[in-house]
C-alpha positions in Angstrom: 67.6 96.6 86.8 70.1 98.5 84.8 67.8 98.5 81.8 65.2 100.0 84.1 67.6 102.9 84.9 68.7 101.6 88.3 72.0 103.1 89.4 75.1 101.0 90.4 74.4 101.8 94.1 70.8 100.7 93.9 71.7 97.4 92.2 74.3 96.7 94.9 71.8 97.5 97.7 69.1 95.4 96.1 71.2 92.3 95.3 73.8 92.4 98.1 76.5 91.8 95.5 79.9 93.6 95.5 80.5 96.7 93.4 83.0 94.8 91.3 80.6 92.0 90.5 77.7 94.3 89.6 79.9 96.5 87.4 81.1 93.5 85.5 77.6 92.6 84.5 76.3 96.1 83.7 79.4 97.7 82.1 78.3 97.0 78.5 74.7 98.3 78.9 74.6 101.9 77.6 73.4 104.6 80.1 70.2 106.2 79.0 69.6 110.0 79.3 67.2 109.3 82.1 69.8 107.3 84.0 72.5 109.9 83.4 70.1 112.5 84.9 69.5 110.4 88.0 73.2 109.8 88.4 73.9 113.5 88.2 71.3 114.3 90.8 72.6 111.6 93.2 76.2 112.7 92.7 75.3 116.3 93.5 73.6 115.2 96.7 76.5 112.9 97.6 79.0 115.7 97.0 77.2 117.9 99.4 77.1 115.1 102.0 80.8 114.4 101.5 81.8 118.0 102.1 79.8 118.1 105.3 81.3 114.8 106.5 84.8 116.0 105.6 84.4 119.3 107.4 82.9 117.6 110.4 85.9 115.2 110.5 88.4 118.0 110.2 89.5 117.4 106.6 90.2 120.2 104.2 89.9 120.5 100.4 91.7 118.3 98.0 90.8 115.0 99.6 88.8 112.4 97.5 85.6 111.1 99.0 83.8 108.2 97.3 80.4 107.1 98.5 79.2 103.6 98.2 77.6 101.0 100.5 79.8 99.5 103.2 79.4 97.9 106.6 79.9 99.5 110.0 80.0 96.6 112.5 78.7 97.5 115.9 80.1 94.4 117.6 83.6 93.1 117.7 84.3 89.6 116.3 87.6 87.7 115.8 87.6 88.7 112.1 87.0 92.3 112.9 89.7 92.4 115.6 92.1 90.7 113.2 91.4 93.2 110.4 91.9 96.3 112.5 95.0 94.8 114.2 96.6 94.0 110.9 96.1 97.6 109.8 97.6 98.8 113.0 100.8 96.6 112.8 101.9 96.1 109.2 99.4 98.6 107.9 98.5 102.3 108.1 95.3 104.2 108.6 96.0 107.7 107.5 93.9 110.8 106.7 92.2 109.2 103.6 93.3 105.6 103.1 93.6 102.2 104.8 96.9 100.5 103.6 98.4 97.1 104.3 102.0 96.0 103.3 103.4 92.5 103.5 105.4 90.0 101.5 103.1 87.1 102.2 100.5 86.3 99.5 98.4 84.6 102.2 98.3 87.7 104.4 97.5 90.0 101.5 94.6 87.7 100.5 93.5 87.7 104.2 93.2 91.5 104.2 91.2 91.5 101.0 88.9 88.8 102.3 88.4 90.5 105.7 87.7 93.9 104.0 85.1 92.1 101.9 83.5 90.0 104.6 83.6 92.5 107.5 83.4 95.9 105.8 81.8 94.8 102.5 84.3 96.6 100.3 86.2 95.2 97.3 87.4 98.5 95.8 91.1 98.3 96.4 94.4 99.0 94.6 97.2 96.5 94.5 100.9 97.2 94.0 104.0 95.0 94.3 107.3 96.6 94.9 110.6 95.5 93.4 111.7 94.1 96.7 108.7 91.7 96.8 106.6 93.7 99.4 103.0 93.8 98.3 100.5 96.5 99.1 96.7 96.7 99.1 95.1 100.1 99.7 91.6 101.3 100.2 91.1 105.0 99.4 87.8 106.0 101.0 87.7 108.8 103.5 84.6 107.8 105.4 85.8 104.2 105.8 89.1 105.5 107.0 87.5 107.7 109.6 85.5 104.7 110.8 88.5 102.3 110.9 90.7 104.9 112.7 88.1 105.3 115.4 87.8 101.5 115.8 91.6 101.1 116.0 91.6 103.5 119.0 88.6 101.6 120.5 90.3 98.2 120.0 93.4 99.2 122.1 91.1 99.9 125.1 88.7 97.0 124.5 91.0 94.1 123.7 92.1 93.4 127.3 88.5 92.7 128.3 87.6 90.9 125.1 86.7 87.1 124.9 89.7 84.8 124.5 89.1 84.1 120.8 89.3 87.8 120.0 92.5 88.1 122.1 94.0 85.3 120.1 92.9 86.9 116.8 94.7 90.1 117.9 97.9 88.2 118.9 97.9 86.2 115.6 97.8 89.4 113.6 100.6 90.8 115.7 102.9 87.8 115.3 102.1 87.2 111.6 103.0 90.9 110.9 105.7 91.6 113.5 106.9 88.2 114.5 109.9 86.0 113.8 111.2 82.6 114.8 114.8 82.1 116.0 116.1 78.5 116.1 119.8 78.3 116.3 121.6 75.5 118.2 119.9 75.5 121.6 118.3 78.9 121.1 114.6 78.7 120.5 112.7 82.0 120.7 109.6 83.6 119.2 110.1 87.3 118.8 107.7 90.2 118.1 108.9 93.7 117.1 106.9 96.9 117.6 108.1 100.5 118.0 105.4 101.3 120.5 106.3 100.2 124.1 102.6 100.6 125.1 101.6 98.1 122.4 104.3 95.6 123.4 103.1 95.8 127.0 99.6 95.2 125.7 100.7 92.1 123.8 102.5 90.8 126.9 99.4 91.2 129.0 97.3 89.4 126.4 99.8 86.5 126.3 99.7 86.3 130.0 95.9 86.1 129.9 96.2 82.8 127.9 99.0 81.4 130.0 102.1 82.3 127.9 105.0 84.0 129.7 107.1 86.5 127.8 109.8 89.1 128.3 110.0 92.7 127.1 113.2 94.1 125.8 112.7 97.9 125.6 116.1 98.6 124.1 115.5 96.4 121.1 111.7 97.2 121.2 110.7 93.5 121.1 108.9 90.9 123.0 110.3 87.3 123.3 108.8 84.0 124.1 111.1 81.1 125.2 111.1 77.9 127.1 109.4 74.7 125.8 106.1 75.1 127.7 105.5 78.6 126.4 106.4 77.7 122.9 104.1 74.7 122.9 101.2 77.0 124.1 102.1 79.6 121.5 102.0 76.9 118.7 98.7 75.5 120.0 96.9 78.8 120.6 98.4 81.3 118.2 101.1 80.0 115.9 102.3 81.6 112.7 99.7 81.4 109.9 100.0 79.1 106.9 101.9 80.9 104.1 103.9 83.3 106.3 107.5 82.8 105.3 110.9 84.2 106.4 112.8 86.4 104.0 115.8 84.3 102.9 117.4 87.2 101.2 118.1 89.1 104.3 121.8 89.4 105.1 121.4 88.0 108.6 119.2 85.1 107.5 120.8 81.8 108.6 118.5 79.6 106.5 119.1 81.0 103.0 116.0 79.2 101.8 112.2 79.9 101.8 110.7 78.4 104.9 107.5 79.0 106.7 107.8 80.4 110.2 105.5 77.8 111.6 107.7 75.1 110.2 110.8 76.6 111.9 108.8 76.6 115.2 107.9 73.0 114.7 111.6 72.1 114.1 112.5 74.0 117.2 110.0 72.1 119.3 111.0 68.8 117.8 114.6 69.4 118.7 113.8 69.3 122.4 113.3 65.5 122.1 116.9 65.1 120.9 118.7 67.3 123.4 
């Protein structure tokens, strides 16, 4: 197709392959004059469309706008809920980018996979900070506008959503914002969030699946305690595989790399010996 002067976007649309995959296969094929002319014409039309879209969305000059095929799901699914929730909790949807930060390799890979599977986008930037926090970012204004709209919609929708979607939302919350405290006879799952409204939403969702919790507005956290609640949490939500505590924190009692789900299991097992 490239040798027949097809553009990158046309090949992507025809094959269903990602931009990265297509580019890998065509990058060494020289562009003909005819192809360069077609690309120039398309870019000119896209630039005009981009300016109109930006103006309509309220964005001014100086913002990049890249156009390439992507999905706009009309229906919520557990994967779509989880993706948007992650971007709300440990991420950021700003005026031109979708950004996600986390130490966990597993969660970074999850975001990349969800963006590919749900939105159909592989064009991201990766950065790892000196403190071990990793970041993936997607710089596309039109996608950002769409995701910001869906994040507002999700907060209203999730209370009426099917149970599997509520659990996806809660799993994203506790993977991003959760911790497991197990010290002596103290066994508590915690979730931190600066927004009282979102904490209240999480509490309602937990109640919907039979898990009692307590809000602490002073410490902006939600807590789950008592054996029956922790068992339900482990069975229905749990911390995902590959989500670890940070042993380098000054207040860490473990001083070793442990998965949060393993600490929860140790806490539940300890009930048998008390």
